[in-house]
DSSP file (Angstrom, degrees, kcal/mol; ACC not computed):
  #  RESIDUE AA STRUCTURE BP1 BP2  ACC     N-H-->O    O-->H-N    N-H-->O    O-->H-N    TCO  KAPPA ALPHA  PHI   PSI    X-CA   Y-CA   Z-CA
    1    1 A X    >         0   0    0      0, 0.0     3,-1.0     0, 0.0     2,-0.2   0.000 360.0 360.0 360.0 138.7  200.9  122.4   44.0
    2    2 A X  T 3   +     0   0    0      1,-0.2     3,-0.1    61,-0.2    65,-0.1  -0.491 360.0  20.1 -73.2 141.5  203.9  120.4   45.0
    3    3 A X  T 3  S+     0   0    0      1,-0.3    20,-1.0    -2,-0.2     2,-0.2   0.592 118.5  54.6  82.1  11.4  207.2  121.1   43.2
    4    4 A X  E <   -A   22   0A   0     -3,-1.0     2,-0.3    18,-0.2    -1,-0.3  -0.782  64.0-141.9-152.1-164.6  206.2  124.6   42.0
    5    5 A X  E     -A   21   0A   0     16,-1.6    16,-3.0    -2,-0.2     2,-0.6  -0.971  32.0 -80.9-161.3 174.5  205.1  127.9   43.1
    6    6 A X  E     -A   20   0A   0     -2,-0.3    14,-0.2    14,-0.2     3,-0.1  -0.772  33.4-179.0 -87.3 120.7  202.9  130.9   42.4
    7    7 A X  E    S+     0   0A   0     12,-3.2     2,-0.3    -2,-0.6    -1,-0.2   0.856  72.5  10.0 -85.1 -40.5  204.7  133.3   40.0
    8    8 A X  E     -A   19   0A   0     11,-1.4    11,-2.2     2,-0.0     2,-0.4  -1.000  58.8-178.3-144.6 139.6  201.9  135.9   39.9
    9    9 A X  E     +A   18   0A   0     -2,-0.3     2,-0.4     9,-0.2     9,-0.2  -0.908  16.1 159.6-142.5 110.1  198.8  136.4   42.0
   10   10 A X  E     -A   17   0A   0      7,-2.7     7,-3.9    -2,-0.4     2,-0.5  -0.978  26.8-146.7-132.4 143.7  196.4  139.3   41.2
   11   11 A X  E     +A   16   0A   0     -2,-0.4     5,-0.2     5,-0.3     2,-0.2  -0.950  27.4 164.1-112.0 129.2  192.8  139.9   42.0
   12   12 A X  E >   -A   15   0A   0      3,-3.0     3,-1.1    -2,-0.5    -2,-0.0  -0.636  54.7 -80.9-129.6-173.0  190.6  141.8   39.6
   13   13 A X  T 3  S+     0   0    0      1,-0.2     3,-0.1    -2,-0.2    -2,-0.0   0.749 127.0  49.2 -67.0 -23.2  187.0  142.4   38.9
   14   14 A X  T 3  S-     0   0    0      1,-0.3     2,-0.3    18,-0.1    -1,-0.2   0.480 124.1 -82.2 -95.2  -2.6  186.6  139.1   37.1
   15   15 A X  E <   -A   12   0A   0     -3,-1.1    -3,-3.0    17,-0.1     2,-0.5  -0.896  66.3 -33.6 137.5-167.0  188.3  137.0   39.8
   16   16 A X  E     -AB  11  31A   0     15,-2.7    15,-3.7    -2,-0.3     2,-0.5  -0.819  51.1-152.9 -95.8 126.5  191.7  136.0   41.0
   17   17 A X  E     +AB  10  30A   0     -7,-3.9    -7,-2.7    -2,-0.5     2,-0.4  -0.882  17.8 179.7-104.0 125.0  194.4  135.6   38.3
   18   18 A X  E     -AB   9  29A   0     11,-2.9    11,-3.0    -2,-0.5     2,-0.5  -0.944  21.7-161.8-125.5 145.2  197.2  133.1   39.1
   19   19 A X  E     -AB   8  28A   0    -11,-2.2   -12,-3.2    -2,-0.4   -11,-1.4  -0.985  21.3-168.5-121.7 118.0  200.3  132.0   37.2
   20   20 A X  E     -AB   6  27A   0      7,-3.1     7,-2.9    -2,-0.5     2,-0.5  -0.844  11.6-150.2-109.6 142.5  201.6  128.8   38.6
   21   21 A X  E     +AB   5  26A   0    -16,-3.0   -16,-1.6    -2,-0.4     2,-0.4  -0.950  20.3 170.0-111.3 127.4  204.9  127.1   37.8
   22   22 A X  E >   -AB   4  25A   0      3,-3.1     3,-2.2    -2,-0.5   -18,-0.2  -0.913  69.8 -30.3-141.1 113.4  205.2  123.4   38.0
   23   23 A X  T 3  S-     0   0    0    -20,-1.0     3,-0.1    -2,-0.4   -19,-0.1   0.872 126.2 -45.0  49.0  45.6  208.2  121.4   36.8
   24   24 A X  T 3  S+     0   0    0      1,-0.3     2,-0.4     0, 0.0    -1,-0.3   0.352 117.6 110.1  86.0  -6.9  208.9  124.0   34.1
   25   25 A X  E <   -B   22   0A   0     -3,-2.2    -3,-3.1    31,-0.0     2,-0.5  -0.821  56.9-145.8-102.2 142.6  205.3  124.4   32.9
   26   26 A X  E     -B   21   0A   0     -2,-0.4     2,-0.5    -5,-0.2    -5,-0.2  -0.911   9.3-164.5-109.6 133.7  203.3  127.5   33.6
   27   27 A X  E     -B   20   0A   0     -7,-2.9    -7,-3.1    -2,-0.5     2,-0.6  -0.970   4.9-157.1-118.1 123.6  199.6  127.3   34.2
   28   28 A X  E     +B   19   0A   0     -2,-0.5     2,-0.4    -9,-0.2    -9,-0.2  -0.889  20.0 178.9-102.4 123.8  197.5  130.5   34.0
   29   29 A X  E     -B   18   0A   0    -11,-3.0   -11,-2.9    -2,-0.6     2,-0.5  -0.923  25.2-157.6-126.2 148.1  194.3  130.4   36.0
   30   30 A X  E     -B   17   0A   0     -2,-0.4     2,-0.8   -13,-0.2   -13,-0.2  -0.978  15.9-155.7-120.7 115.7  191.4  132.7   36.7
   31   31 A X  E     -B   16   0A   0    -15,-3.7   -15,-2.7    -2,-0.5     2,-0.4  -0.821   8.6-162.2 -94.3 112.7  189.6  131.7   39.8
   32   32 A X        -     0   0    0     -2,-0.8   -17,-0.1   -17,-0.2     3,-0.1  -0.790  33.1 -98.1 -93.9 134.4  186.0  133.0   39.7
   33   33 A X        -     0   0    0     -2,-0.4    -1,-0.1     1,-0.1     2,-0.1  -0.225  46.9-105.8 -53.2 136.9  184.2  133.2   43.0
   34   34 A X        -     0   0    0      1,-0.0     2,-0.3    -3,-0.0    -1,-0.1  -0.353  29.5-145.6 -67.1 140.9  182.0  130.2   43.5
   35   35 A X    >   -     0   0    0      3,-0.2     3,-1.9    -3,-0.1     2,-0.1  -0.809  32.1 -92.3-103.2 150.2  178.3  130.6   43.1
   36   36 A X  T 3  S+     0   0    0     -2,-0.3     3,-0.1     1,-0.3    -1,-0.0  -0.388 111.1  15.1 -63.4 132.7  175.8  128.7   45.2
   37   37 A X  T 3  S+     0   0    0      1,-0.2     2,-0.5    -2,-0.1    -1,-0.3   0.405 100.4 109.9  86.1  -2.7  174.7  125.5   43.5
   38   38 A X    <   -     0   0    0     -3,-1.9    -1,-0.2     3,-0.0    -3,-0.2  -0.927  63.0-136.4-111.1 124.9  177.5  125.5   40.9
   39   39 A X        -     0   0    0     -2,-0.5    -4,-0.1     1,-0.1    -3,-0.0  -0.399  37.6 -86.5 -73.1 152.3  180.3  122.9   41.2
   40   40 A X        +     0   0    0     -2,-0.1     2,-0.3    -6,-0.1    -1,-0.1  -0.346  64.6 165.3 -56.4 138.1  183.9  124.0   40.7
   41   41 A X        -     0   0    0     -3,-0.1     2,-0.4     2,-0.0    -1,-0.0  -0.940  35.9-114.1-151.6 169.6  184.7  123.8   37.0
   42   42 A X        -     0   0    0     -2,-0.3     2,-0.4     2,-0.0    15,-0.0  -0.857  20.1-157.6-108.8 145.5  187.1  124.9   34.3
   43   43 A X        -     0   0    0     -2,-0.4     2,-0.5     2,-0.0    -2,-0.0  -0.993   7.5-172.0-124.5 125.9  186.3  127.3   31.4
   44   44 A X        -     0   0    0     -2,-0.4     2,-0.2    13,-0.0     6,-0.1  -0.971  25.0-124.8-116.2 126.8  188.4  127.3   28.2
   45   45 A X        -     0   0    0     -2,-0.5     2,-1.7     1,-0.1     8,-0.1  -0.503  21.3-126.4 -68.7 136.5  187.9  130.0   25.6
   46   46 A X        +     0   0    0     -2,-0.2     2,-0.2     2,-0.1    -1,-0.1  -0.628  65.9 120.6 -84.3  84.0  187.0  128.5   22.2
   47   47 A X  S >  S-     0   0    0     -2,-1.7     3,-1.7     0, 0.0    -3,-0.0  -0.647  81.5 -69.9-133.5-170.8  189.8  130.3   20.2
   48   48 A X  T 3  S+     0   0    0      1,-0.3     3,-0.3    -2,-0.2     4,-0.1   0.702 127.7  50.1 -60.0 -23.6  192.7  129.4   18.1
   49   49 A X  T 3> S+     0   0    0      1,-0.2     4,-2.6     2,-0.1    -1,-0.3   0.070  72.5 118.6-104.0  23.1  194.8  128.0   21.0
   50   50 A X  H <> S+     0   0    0     -3,-1.7     4,-3.0     1,-0.2     5,-0.2   0.905  73.2  50.9 -58.0 -45.6  192.1  125.7   22.4
   51   51 A X  H  > S+     0   0    0     -3,-0.3     4,-2.2     1,-0.2    -1,-0.2   0.897 112.8  46.0 -62.0 -41.5  194.1  122.5   21.9
   52   52 A X  H  > S+     0   0    0      2,-0.2     4,-2.3     1,-0.2    -1,-0.2   0.926 114.8  47.1 -67.1 -44.5  197.2  123.9   23.7
   53   53 A X  H  X S+     0   0    0     -4,-2.6     4,-2.8     1,-0.2    -2,-0.2   0.899 111.4  51.7 -63.6 -40.0  195.0  125.3   26.5
   54   54 A X  H  X S+     0   0    0     -4,-3.0     4,-2.5    -5,-0.2    -1,-0.2   0.911 110.0  48.7 -64.2 -41.7  193.2  122.0   26.8
   55   55 A X  H  X S+     0   0    0     -4,-2.2     4,-2.2     2,-0.2    -2,-0.2   0.907 113.1  47.7 -63.8 -41.5  196.4  120.1   27.0
   56   56 A X  H  X S+     0   0    0     -4,-2.3     4,-2.5     2,-0.2    -2,-0.2   0.908 112.3  49.2 -65.9 -41.2  197.7  122.4   29.7
   57   57 A X  H  X S+     0   0    0     -4,-2.8     4,-3.0     2,-0.2    -2,-0.2   0.908 110.0  51.4 -64.3 -41.7  194.5  122.2   31.6
   58   58 A X  H  X S+     0   0    0     -4,-2.5     4,-2.5     2,-0.2    -2,-0.2   0.920 111.2  47.6 -61.6 -43.6  194.6  118.4   31.4
   59   59 A X  H  X S+     0   0    0     -4,-2.2     4,-2.1     2,-0.2    -2,-0.2   0.917 113.5  48.2 -63.1 -43.3  198.1  118.4   32.8
   60   60 A X  H  X S+     0   0    0     -4,-2.5     4,-2.4     2,-0.2    -2,-0.2   0.929 112.1  48.8 -61.7 -45.9  197.2  120.8   35.6
   61   61 A X  H  X S+     0   0    0     -4,-3.0     4,-2.5     1,-0.2    -2,-0.2   0.903 110.4  50.5 -63.8 -42.2  194.1  118.7   36.5
   62   62 A X  H  X S+     0   0    0     -4,-2.5     4,-2.5     2,-0.2    -1,-0.2   0.915 111.4  48.6 -62.2 -42.4  196.1  115.4   36.6
   63   63 A X  H  X S+     0   0    0     -4,-2.1     4,-2.4     2,-0.2    -2,-0.2   0.908 111.1  50.1 -64.5 -41.5  198.7  117.0   38.9
   64   64 A X  H  X S+     0   0    0     -4,-2.4     4,-2.3     1,-0.2    -2,-0.2   0.905 111.2  49.1 -63.4 -41.0  196.0  118.4   41.2
   65   65 A X  H  X S+     0   0    0     -4,-2.5     4,-2.7     2,-0.2    -2,-0.2   0.903 110.3  50.6 -65.0 -41.2  194.3  115.0   41.4
   66   66 A X  H  X S+     0   0    0     -4,-2.5     4,-2.5     2,-0.2    -2,-0.2   0.911 110.3  50.2 -62.2 -41.3  197.7  113.3   42.1
   67   67 A X  H  X S+     0   0    0     -4,-2.4     4,-1.7     1,-0.2    -2,-0.2   0.919 112.8  45.8 -63.0 -43.8  198.3  115.8   44.9
   68   68 A X  H  X S+     0   0    0     -4,-2.3     4,-2.2     1,-0.2    -2,-0.2   0.896 112.1  52.4 -65.2 -39.8  194.9  115.2   46.4
   69   69 A X  H  X S+     0   0    0     -4,-2.7     4,-2.4     1,-0.2    -2,-0.2   0.896 108.9  48.4 -64.2 -41.1  195.3  111.4   46.1
   70   70 A X  H  X S+     0   0    0     -4,-2.5     4,-2.0     2,-0.2    -1,-0.2   0.845 110.2  52.5 -70.1 -31.5  198.7  111.5   47.9
   71   71 A X  H  X S+     0   0    0     -4,-1.7     4,-1.7    -5,-0.2    -2,-0.2   0.909 111.3  46.7 -67.3 -40.9  197.2  113.6   50.7
   72   72 A X  H  X S+     0   0    0     -4,-2.2     4,-1.4     2,-0.2    -2,-0.2   0.896 110.5  52.7 -66.7 -39.3  194.3  111.1   51.1
   73   73 A X  H  X S+     0   0    0     -4,-2.4     4,-0.6     1,-0.2    -1,-0.2   0.893 108.8  50.2 -63.8 -38.5  196.8  108.2   51.1
   74   74 A X  H >< S+     0   0    0     -4,-2.0     3,-0.8     1,-0.2    -1,-0.2   0.865 107.8  53.4 -66.2 -35.8  198.8  109.9   53.8
   75   75 A X  H 3< S+     0   0    0     -4,-1.7    -1,-0.2     1,-0.2    -2,-0.2   0.787 100.9  61.8 -68.6 -26.4  195.6  110.4   55.9
   76   76 A X  H 3< S+     0   0    0     -4,-1.4     2,-0.6    -3,-0.2    -1,-0.2   0.711  90.1  79.8 -73.4 -19.1  194.9  106.7   55.6
   77   77 A X  S << S-     0   0    0     -3,-0.8    -1,-0.0    -4,-0.6     2,-0.0  -0.793  82.6-132.7 -92.0 119.1  198.1  105.8   57.4
   78   78 A X        -     0   0    0     -2,-0.6    -2,-0.1     1,-0.1    -3,-0.0  -0.357  25.9-109.3 -66.7 150.8  197.8  106.1   61.2
   79   79 A X     >  -     0   0    0      1,-0.1     4,-2.6    -4,-0.1     5,-0.2  -0.193  34.1 -99.6 -69.8 170.8  200.6  108.0   62.9
   80   80 A X  H  > S+     0   0    0      1,-0.2     4,-2.3     2,-0.2     5,-0.1   0.886 126.2  50.5 -62.9 -37.4  203.1  106.1   65.1
   81   81 A X  H  > S+     0   0    0      2,-0.2     4,-2.8     1,-0.2    -1,-0.2   0.927 110.4  48.9 -64.4 -43.7  201.1  107.2   68.2
   82   82 A X  H  > S+     0   0    0      2,-0.2     4,-2.5     1,-0.2    -2,-0.2   0.895 111.2  49.7 -64.6 -39.1  197.9  106.0   66.7
   83   83 A X  H  X S+     0   0    0     -4,-2.6     4,-2.4     2,-0.2    -1,-0.2   0.926 111.7  49.1 -62.8 -43.6  199.4  102.6   65.8
   84   84 A X  H  X S+     0   0    0     -4,-2.3     4,-2.5    -5,-0.2    -2,-0.2   0.929 111.9  48.8 -59.7 -45.5  200.7  102.3   69.3
   85   85 A X  H  X S+     0   0    0     -4,-2.8     4,-2.4     1,-0.2    -2,-0.2   0.900 110.5  49.9 -64.1 -41.6  197.3  103.2   70.7
   86   86 A X  H  X S+     0   0    0     -4,-2.5     4,-2.3     2,-0.2    -1,-0.2   0.904 111.0  50.1 -63.5 -40.5  195.5  100.7   68.5
   87   87 A X  H  X S+     0   0    0     -4,-2.4     4,-2.6     1,-0.2    -2,-0.2   0.915 110.4  50.2 -62.3 -41.8  198.0   98.0   69.5
   88   88 A X  H  X S+     0   0    0     -4,-2.5     4,-2.5     2,-0.2    -2,-0.2   0.894 108.7  52.3 -64.1 -39.6  197.4   98.8   73.2
   89   89 A X  H  X S+     0   0    0     -4,-2.4     4,-2.3     2,-0.2    -1,-0.2   0.938 112.1  45.1 -60.8 -46.8  193.6   98.6   72.7
   90   90 A X  H  X S+     0   0    0     -4,-2.3     4,-2.5     1,-0.2    -2,-0.2   0.900 112.7  50.8 -64.8 -40.3  193.9   95.2   71.1
   91   91 A X  H  X S+     0   0    0     -4,-2.6     4,-2.6     2,-0.2    -1,-0.2   0.897 110.0  50.6 -63.8 -39.4  196.3   94.0   73.8
   92   92 A X  H  X S+     0   0    0     -4,-2.5     4,-1.2     2,-0.2    -2,-0.2   0.911 111.3  47.7 -65.2 -41.9  193.9   95.2   76.5
   93   93 A X  H  X S+     0   0    0     -4,-2.3     4,-0.5     1,-0.2     3,-0.2   0.904 113.7  47.6 -65.7 -40.0  191.0   93.4   74.9
   94   94 A X  H >< S+     0   0    0     -4,-2.5     3,-1.1     1,-0.2    -2,-0.2   0.895 109.5  53.3 -65.9 -39.0  193.1   90.2   74.6
   95   95 A X  H 3< S+     0   0    0     -4,-2.6    -1,-0.2     1,-0.2    -2,-0.2   0.731  96.7  68.0 -70.2 -21.2  194.3   90.5   78.2
   96   96 A X  H 3< S+     0   0    0     -4,-1.2     8,-4.5    -3,-0.2     2,-0.6   0.765  84.5  83.7 -67.6 -24.3  190.6   90.7   79.5
   97   97 A X  B << S-C  103   0B   0     -3,-1.1     6,-0.2    -4,-0.5     5,-0.1  -0.709  73.9-148.1 -86.4 121.6  190.1   87.1   78.4
   98   98 A X    >   -     0   0    0      4,-3.2     3,-1.5    -2,-0.6    -2,-0.1  -0.363  27.5-107.1 -80.0 166.1  191.2   84.7   81.1
   99   99 A X  T 3  S+     0   0    0      1,-0.3    -1,-0.1     2,-0.1    -2,-0.0   0.828 120.8  53.5 -63.2 -32.3  192.6   81.2   80.2
  100  100 A X  T 3  S-     0   0    0      2,-0.1    -1,-0.3     1,-0.0     3,-0.1   0.416 122.6-103.8 -86.1   3.6  189.3   79.6   81.4
  101  101 A X  S <  S+     0   0    0     -3,-1.5    -2,-0.1     1,-0.3     2,-0.1   0.284  83.8 119.9  96.1 -11.0  187.2   81.8   79.2
  102  102 A X  S    S-     0   0    0     -5,-0.1    -4,-3.2     1,-0.1     2,-0.5  -0.293  71.7 -96.1 -80.2 172.6  186.0   84.2   81.9
  103  103 A X  B     -C   97   0B   0     -6,-0.2    -6,-0.2    -3,-0.1    -7,-0.1  -0.782  34.1-132.6 -95.3 130.0  186.6   87.9   81.9
  104  104 A X        -     0   0    0     -8,-4.5    -1,-0.0    -2,-0.5    -8,-0.0  -0.403  28.6-104.0 -74.6 154.4  189.6   89.2   83.9
  105  105 A X     >  -     0   0    0      1,-0.1     4,-2.5    -2,-0.1     5,-0.2  -0.262  30.0-107.4 -71.8 165.4  189.1   92.2   86.1
  106  106 A X  H  > S+     0   0    0      1,-0.2     4,-2.8     2,-0.2     5,-0.2   0.900 121.7  51.9 -59.1 -40.7  190.4   95.7   85.2
  107  107 A X  H  > S+     0   0    0      2,-0.2     4,-2.4     1,-0.2    -1,-0.2   0.917 110.4  46.5 -64.7 -43.7  193.2   95.3   87.7
  108  108 A X  H  > S+     0   0    0      2,-0.2     4,-2.3     1,-0.2    -1,-0.2   0.899 113.1  50.7 -64.4 -39.9  194.3   92.0   86.4
  109  109 A X  H  X S+     0   0    0     -4,-2.5     4,-2.3     2,-0.2    -2,-0.2   0.927 111.2  47.6 -62.8 -45.5  194.2   93.3   82.8
  110  110 A X  H  X>S+     0   0    0     -4,-2.8     4,-3.4     1,-0.2     5,-0.5   0.896 111.0  51.8 -63.8 -40.7  196.3   96.4   83.8
  111  111 A X  H  X5S+     0   0    0     -4,-2.4     4,-1.5     1,-0.2    -1,-0.2   0.900 112.2  45.9 -63.4 -40.1  198.8   94.2   85.6
  112  112 A X  H  <5S+     0   0    0     -4,-2.3    -1,-0.2    -5,-0.2    -2,-0.2   0.893 120.1  40.0 -68.9 -38.0  199.1   91.9   82.6
  113  113 A X  H  <5S+     0   0    0     -4,-2.3    -2,-0.2    -5,-0.2    -3,-0.2   0.925 132.0  21.6 -77.7 -46.2  199.4   94.9   80.2
  114  114 A X  H  <5S-     0   0    0     -4,-3.4    -3,-0.2     1,-0.2    -2,-0.2   0.552 100.9-135.5-102.7 -10.5  201.6   97.3   82.2
  115  115 A X     << +     0   0    0     -4,-1.5    -1,-0.2    -5,-0.5     2,-0.2  -0.187  44.8 125.6  81.0-178.7  203.3   94.8   84.6
  116  116 A X        -     0   0    0     -4,-0.1     2,-0.5    -2,-0.0    -1,-0.1  -0.506  60.4 -77.9 115.4 174.8  203.7   95.3   88.3
  117  117 A X    >   -     0   0    0     -2,-0.2     3,-1.7     1,-0.1     4,-0.4  -0.964  23.9-145.8-116.5 124.5  202.9   93.4   91.5
  118  118 A X  G >  S+     0   0    0     -2,-0.5     3,-0.9     1,-0.3    -1,-0.1   0.772  99.8  63.0 -61.7 -23.9  199.3   93.5   92.9
  119  119 A X  G 3  S+     0   0    0      1,-0.2    -1,-0.3    -3,-0.0    -3,-0.0   0.723  94.1  63.0 -72.2 -19.8  200.7   93.3   96.4
  120  120 A X  G <  S+     0   0    0     -3,-1.7     2,-0.5     1,-0.1    -1,-0.2   0.644  98.1  62.2 -78.3 -14.9  202.5   96.7   95.9
  121  121 A X  S <  S-     0   0    0     -3,-0.9    -1,-0.1    -4,-0.4     2,-0.1  -0.947  74.8-139.8-123.4 125.5  199.2   98.6   95.4
  122  122 A X     >  -     0   0    0     -2,-0.5     4,-2.2     1,-0.1     5,-0.2  -0.365  29.1-111.8 -74.1 159.2  196.5   99.1   97.9
  123  123 A X  H  > S+     0   0    0      1,-0.2     4,-2.4     2,-0.2     5,-0.1   0.891 117.9  51.1 -60.1 -41.9  192.8   98.9   96.7
  124  124 A X  H  > S+     0   0    0      1,-0.2     4,-1.2     2,-0.2    -1,-0.2   0.865 109.1  51.4 -65.9 -35.2  192.2  102.6   97.4
  125  125 A X  H  4 S+     0   0    0      1,-0.2     4,-0.3     2,-0.2    -1,-0.2   0.895 110.8  48.6 -67.0 -39.1  195.4  103.5   95.4
  126  126 A X  H >< S+     0   0    0     -4,-2.2     3,-1.3     1,-0.2     6,-0.3   0.911 106.2  57.3 -65.0 -41.8  194.1  101.4   92.5
  127  127 A X  H 3< S+     0   0    0     -4,-2.4    -1,-0.2     1,-0.3    -2,-0.2   0.809 117.0  33.7 -60.9 -30.6  190.7  103.0   92.6
  128  128 A X  T 3< S+     0   0    0     -4,-1.2    -1,-0.3    -3,-0.2    -2,-0.2   0.274  94.1 121.0-107.8  10.1  192.2  106.4   92.1
  129  129 A X    <>  -     0   0    0     -3,-1.3     4,-1.3    -4,-0.3     3,-0.1  -0.401  64.6-135.2 -81.5 152.6  195.1  105.5   89.8
  130  130 A X  H  > S+     0   0    0      1,-0.2     4,-2.6     2,-0.2     5,-0.1   0.785 106.1  63.6 -70.9 -27.8  195.7  106.9   86.3
  131  131 A X  H  > S+     0   0    0      2,-0.2     4,-2.5     1,-0.2    -1,-0.2   0.879 100.3  52.6 -64.0 -36.1  196.5  103.3   85.2
  132  132 A X  H  > S+     0   0    0     -6,-0.3     4,-2.1     2,-0.2    -1,-0.2   0.943 112.1  43.8 -63.4 -47.6  192.9  102.3   86.0
  133  133 A X  H  X S+     0   0    0     -4,-1.3     4,-2.4     1,-0.2    -2,-0.2   0.884 112.7  54.0 -64.8 -37.7  191.5  105.2   83.9
  134  134 A X  H  X S+     0   0    0     -4,-2.6     4,-2.5     1,-0.2    -2,-0.2   0.940 110.1  44.8 -62.0 -48.0  193.9  104.4   81.2
  135  135 A X  H  X S+     0   0    0     -4,-2.5     4,-2.3     1,-0.2     5,-0.2   0.862 111.6  54.5 -66.8 -34.7  192.9  100.7   81.0
  136  136 A X  H  X S+     0   0    0     -4,-2.1     4,-2.6    -5,-0.2    -1,-0.2   0.927 110.7  45.4 -62.8 -44.3  189.2  101.7   81.1
  137  137 A X  H  X S+     0   0    0     -4,-2.4     4,-2.8     2,-0.2     5,-0.3   0.924 112.1  51.1 -65.3 -44.2  189.7  104.1   78.1
  138  138 A X  H  X S+     0   0    0     -4,-2.5     4,-2.3     1,-0.2    -2,-0.2   0.925 113.9  44.2 -59.3 -45.0  191.7  101.5   76.2
  139  139 A X  H  X S+     0   0    0     -4,-2.3     4,-2.7     2,-0.2     5,-0.2   0.928 114.2  49.0 -67.5 -44.8  189.0   98.8   76.7
  140  140 A X  H  X S+     0   0    0     -4,-2.6     4,-1.9    -5,-0.2    -2,-0.2   0.931 115.7  42.9 -61.9 -45.7  186.1  101.2   75.9
  141  141 A X  H  X S+     0   0    0     -4,-2.8     4,-2.0     2,-0.2    -1,-0.2   0.876 113.6  52.7 -68.7 -36.8  187.7  102.5   72.7
  142  142 A X  H  X S+     0   0    0     -4,-2.3     4,-2.5    -5,-0.3    -2,-0.2   0.911 109.8  48.3 -63.5 -42.3  188.8   99.0   71.7
  143  143 A X  H  X S+     0   0    0     -4,-2.7     4,-2.4     2,-0.2    -2,-0.2   0.881 108.4  54.8 -65.0 -37.5  185.2   97.7   72.2
  144  144 A X  H  <>S+     0   0    0     -4,-1.9     5,-2.0    -5,-0.2    -1,-0.2   0.909 110.9  45.4 -61.4 -41.4  183.9  100.6   70.1
  145  145 A X  I ><>S+     0   0    0     -4,-2.0     5,-1.8     4,-0.2     3,-1.4   0.919 113.0  49.6 -67.4 -43.8  186.2   99.6   67.3
  146  146 A X  I 3<5S+     0   0    0     -4,-2.5    -2,-0.2     1,-0.3    -1,-0.2   0.867 107.0  56.7 -63.2 -35.7  185.3   95.9   67.5
  147  147 A X  I 3<5S-     0   0    0     -4,-2.4    -1,-0.3    -5,-0.2    -2,-0.2   0.298 142.2 -55.1 -83.1  11.0  181.6   96.7   67.5
  148  148 A X  I X 5S+     0   0    0     -3,-1.4     3,-1.4    -5,-0.1     4,-0.4   0.257 109.0 104.5 141.0 -15.3  181.8   98.6   64.2
  149  149 A X  I >>< +     0   0    0     -5,-2.0     4,-1.4     1,-0.3     3,-0.7   0.655  66.2  80.6 -70.0 -13.3  184.3  101.3   64.4
  150  150 A X  H 3><S+     0   0    0     -5,-1.8     4,-2.3     1,-0.2    -1,-0.3   0.797  83.1  64.1 -62.8 -25.4  186.7   99.3   62.3
  151  151 A X  H <> S+     0   0    0     -3,-1.4     4,-1.5     1,-0.2    -1,-0.2   0.899  99.5  52.2 -63.8 -38.6  184.8  100.4   59.3
  152  152 A X  H <4>S+     0   0    0     -3,-0.7     5,-3.7    -4,-0.4    -1,-0.2   0.897 108.2  51.5 -62.2 -39.5  185.9  104.0   60.1
  153  153 A X  H ><5S+     0   0    0     -4,-1.4     3,-1.6     1,-0.2    -2,-0.2   0.911 108.5  50.3 -62.8 -41.9  189.5  102.7   60.2
  154  154 A X  H 3<5S+     0   0    0     -4,-2.3    -1,-0.2     1,-0.3    -2,-0.2   0.794 110.2  50.7 -67.3 -26.8  189.1  101.1   56.8
  155  155 A X  T 3<5S-     0   0    0     -4,-1.5    -1,-0.3     2,-0.2    -2,-0.2   0.160 123.5-105.7 -95.4  17.8  187.7  104.4   55.5
  156  156 A X  T < 5S+     0   0    0     -3,-1.6     2,-0.5     1,-0.2    -3,-0.2   0.761  81.1 127.4  66.4  29.2  190.7  106.3   56.9
  157  157 A X      < -     0   0    0     -5,-3.7    -1,-0.2    -6,-0.1    -2,-0.2  -0.975  50.4-145.4-114.5 120.0  188.8  107.9   59.8
  158  158 A X        -     0   0    0     -2,-0.5    -8,-0.0     1,-0.1   -82,-0.0  -0.505  30.5 -91.1 -82.5 151.6  190.5  107.3   63.1
  159  159 A X        -     0   0    0     -2,-0.2     2,-0.4     1,-0.1    -1,-0.1  -0.293  38.9-121.8 -63.4 144.1  188.4  106.9   66.3
  160  160 A X        -     0   0    0     -3,-0.1     2,-0.4   -19,-0.0    -1,-0.1  -0.721  21.1-129.5 -86.8 133.0  187.5  110.0   68.2
  161  161 A X        +     0   0    0     -2,-0.4     2,-0.3     3,-0.0    -1,-0.0  -0.655  40.1 161.9 -80.5 134.6  188.7  110.0   71.8
  162  162 A X        -     0   0    0     -2,-0.4     2,-0.1   -25,-0.1   -21,-0.1  -0.901  44.4 -68.4-144.7 172.8  185.9  110.9   74.1
  163  163 A X        -     0   0    0     -2,-0.3     2,-0.4     1,-0.0     0, 0.0  -0.400  44.6-160.5 -68.5 141.2  185.0  110.7   77.8
  164  164 A X        -     0   0    0     -2,-0.1   -27,-0.1   -31,-0.0     2,-0.1  -0.984  17.3-122.6-124.2 131.6  184.3  107.2   79.1
  165  165 A X              0   0    0     -2,-0.4     0, 0.0     1,-0.1     0, 0.0  -0.369 360.0 360.0 -70.3 151.8  182.4  106.5   82.3
  166  166 A X              0   0    0     -2,-0.1    -1,-0.1   -29,-0.0   -30,-0.0   0.402 360.0 360.0-131.8 360.0  184.1  104.5   84.9
């Protein structure tokens, strides 16, 4: 839990006993090993302090949900590298389209994206260059996103990089 710590952690025959401190509140938990087919759950003894225990459990549960929610929200935000890579994919796809509507070659696309002079590079050097493989990967991954992978982005799953034939 954010903002607190484990005060006590003991394992006994009935499970793991924890005392957690969070913003001045102490939460006492007994973690019972999960059984197959049983969802994680809370057990409150029906005794004289039920209302107090229930309030403490509710506070603990809300804090745990907030922590999980903030972790999911952070996962939904691409890192700076991932944002850069997505921008490069879109730029590569845009650069593939010529002004007359035809498709530009990989070499023309790379020149537009990365700059340079086509006269400076021989055909054999281009064929074996890392820039060629880079532009091939950007275009292939960009097309994958355009053809349906954008749904993964909207659901906070980033595209998996994989080998692309060239």
